[in-house]
N, C-alpha and C positions, 0 to 999 in steps of 0.2 A: 725805478716803477717797477720793473724785473722781481726785484727783492721782495717789493710788494707782495707781487700777484702769486707767488713760490708760498711767501709765510702765508698769506688768504687758504692757497691749494693745499697748504700741510694740515690748516688749523679746520679746514672743511672735513679730510682724509679723520684725521681721529676723531675729531666730532662724530664721525658718521662713524667709527666704530664703537663711541661710547654709546649711543642713541642703540646700535644694534645690540649690545652686551646689556643696557638697563629693560629691551624688549625681553630677549631671553631667560633675563633671572626671573621676570614677574608673570609666565607664561604659568599654571599651573602643570605640573607633572603628567596629569591625566590626559589634557589635552596632547602633549606627544603619544599617549600611550606607554606610558612608562610602568604604570602596573595594573594590574587587573580589579577595577574600583568593585565590577556589577558585573553579573552574568544575564543574558538577554535569554529566553527559551523560545523559540515560536513553531508549533507542530501546524505544519500545513496538512492540508485536506484535517486536518479534524473537525469537520464540520458532517465529514461523512465516516468517520471512524472513533472509537473512541477506547483504540488498546492501548495506547501510552500519553500520560501527560506529562507535565511540564518536572510534576517530583520524580518521574521514572527518569527522565534524561537528567537531570540533575544526581541523583544516585552512581548512573552510571558513569557522570563527568566526577565525581568524588568517589570512583569505586577502590582505591589505594588508602589504607589507613594513612592520614595524617596528611592526605593530599588535599590540601584546601582550598587552590587555583585562586581562589581570591585574594589581594593582595599582593601576590605574586609578579617581579617585576614579568614582562611579556618574552623577555628571550630567554626565560627558563621554562615557558609554558609551548609543548609539542603541538599545535595545530591538528597535525597527524594525528599523530593521539588519541587526543579526544576526539577524532571524527570516528576513529578506529573502534572506539570504547562504544560509541554512539551506535555507529550502523553491526554492533555485535547484537543488539537487541533482534530478536527474533521480526519484532514488527516494523523496523524501520528501515524502509527501502533504502533511502539515502540520506545522508547528513553533510551538513555544509557550516566549516566553524571559523570566523576567521574575527578582527578585531576592528574598533572602530578609534578614532581619535579623543574619544573622551574617558577612554578608561574601560569601556566595555568588550565583556567579551560575547559575542553574539552568534548564537545558535541557532539552525534551522533545519529542522528533521523534517523527511518526508514519509508519512506510511506504508506497507505495505496495505492494499488495496484485499481481501476476499472476493472471492467471485462465487464459491461453494464453500457446503461443509460436507466432510466424509465422517458417515457414522458405522464404523464396524465392529465386528465382536470383539468381545474381550474388554470393551470399554478405547477402544481405538479409537479417536478422532482426529480428525484435523482439519483446518482448511486450503482451498486451492487459491492461489495469489494470483493477480492479475498476470503476472507472469509465469505461471504454473507451478511457481515454488508449493513447498507442504511449508506449511506453518502450523504449530500447535492451537489449541483452542486457551483460550484466552478466562480466567477468572472476572476481567473486569467487564467485559460488555460480550455478548453475544451478537453475531451478523445476522442481519434478515438477509438469506441468500438462500440458493435451492439446496435441498439436501438431498446427497446422494448416500443409499442406502444397499443392501444385497452380498451374496455370496463373493463377486468378483471386485469385493472394495479394496478386499487384500493384494492384488496385484497394484492399484496405486499406492497403499502403502509403503511397497515395497521401493518404491520411489522417490528421490529428492525434489527432482522434478516433472510433471506429466509429459512435458512434452519431452522426453528423452525416450518416451514410447510409443508404438503407432499406434495402440488403443487407448493409451492415457491420451495423447492426443487427440484423437475422435471426439473422446470423454471431456475435453478442453472448451471444443469448435462446438458440443453440443451446448451447454450451457453457456457461453457466449451467446449464442445464438438468442438463446431463450433470454438472457439479461439486457440482450442489445434491443429487443420488442415489445415493448411496452404491454401487448395485447398476450404474450406468451409469460408474461412475467407474473401476472396477474392470473394465471391459468393454471402455470403449472405448479406444483406442491410439493411433488417427492420424483427421485429418480432411482430406479432399482437395479440394479447393476447383475444380471444373474449368471445363474454357474457358467453356463455357453456363452456367455459376452454379452447375450443381445439384452435390449435395455427395454425396461416396463417403465412408465411413467403411468402416478397419481394426478387426475386435477385436485384445484385448491377446493374445488366444490363437486362433490358427485363422488360418487366410487367408481370409475370407469377405468379400465384395466388397457393405457394406453401404450399394445405394441408395436416398437420402434423397428428392432433388428437391433444389427450392428450399428454405429456410429457412424453410416457413410452413407450420402448423399442427402446428407441432413436437410437443408432447404426444399427439397421435392418434397420429403417425408412430413415437415410440417407443414405445405402446403397443402397435402393431402388430410393432415390436420385439421388446419384451419375449414375447411369446406365442411368438415365434420361437423366442426362447433359454430358454424357460421352456417348452415345450409340445414344439414341434417337434424341437429339434435331439434333445432327451434320450431323445425315442421313433425318431426316423428317424436316429440317428448323427451324431456328430460334425463327420464329412467328407461327408456325405452331397450338401450343397448347396455350391456353389462361390461363387452368388449369389441376394442375397436383396433386393427391389427393395418398398417402401414408399411410393416416390411416389402412385403412385394412390389414390383412396380408396375405403376401404372394401375394400381386397386386400393381400394378401401374394401377391405370387411370387416364387417358389422353383425356381432352376435347380439 
């Protein structure tokens, strides 16, 4: 009886190994990620910006001559290296690269989001990104963001990130205040940085000179400007004043 039990136990173990072997031999190599069968690219926040697309990302992935990646064994593909290639693009804020069990290389790229465009002299142009970095302009797409001009823009062009500098940080805070409130997004058309670093703004409609002073006490100054737009202009008329100054404490000067 004991010999019979031992015999059946051995048969069961051998049979189990045979079944496992047959299952392993029938699994498609792609399901265990043996080779890169396909590359899937996802562009995050693509509905907001169109600075990069799938073809741009693929060009970065294949940037080395003869580096096809497709068909390569996953063991030969450095995911960190692919991420670094993609993140080298000025408009890529972050990239994540990983593989799935179907033999697909998954790439998720997040674009940098511009919040303002600086236009300087001699053809100088750049965007300020949401993290403060300066980004080049793109022939593919022009973002609808506040425009910054004027003599003191040169100071911003000398920075890699506007938050490195006190004045640049002030300009960044000013822009953030504008774009975070729909009223000011609709009102402000241009921000001019004058030689003395004082700020003058011009509305989307009309040609009033809005003298803001230095980028300090930003919320208080915008509250005074809101009084001008919502209370003074409707009663006095839209073309009554050419100049509005809110640079001084507790004053609105209209001329």
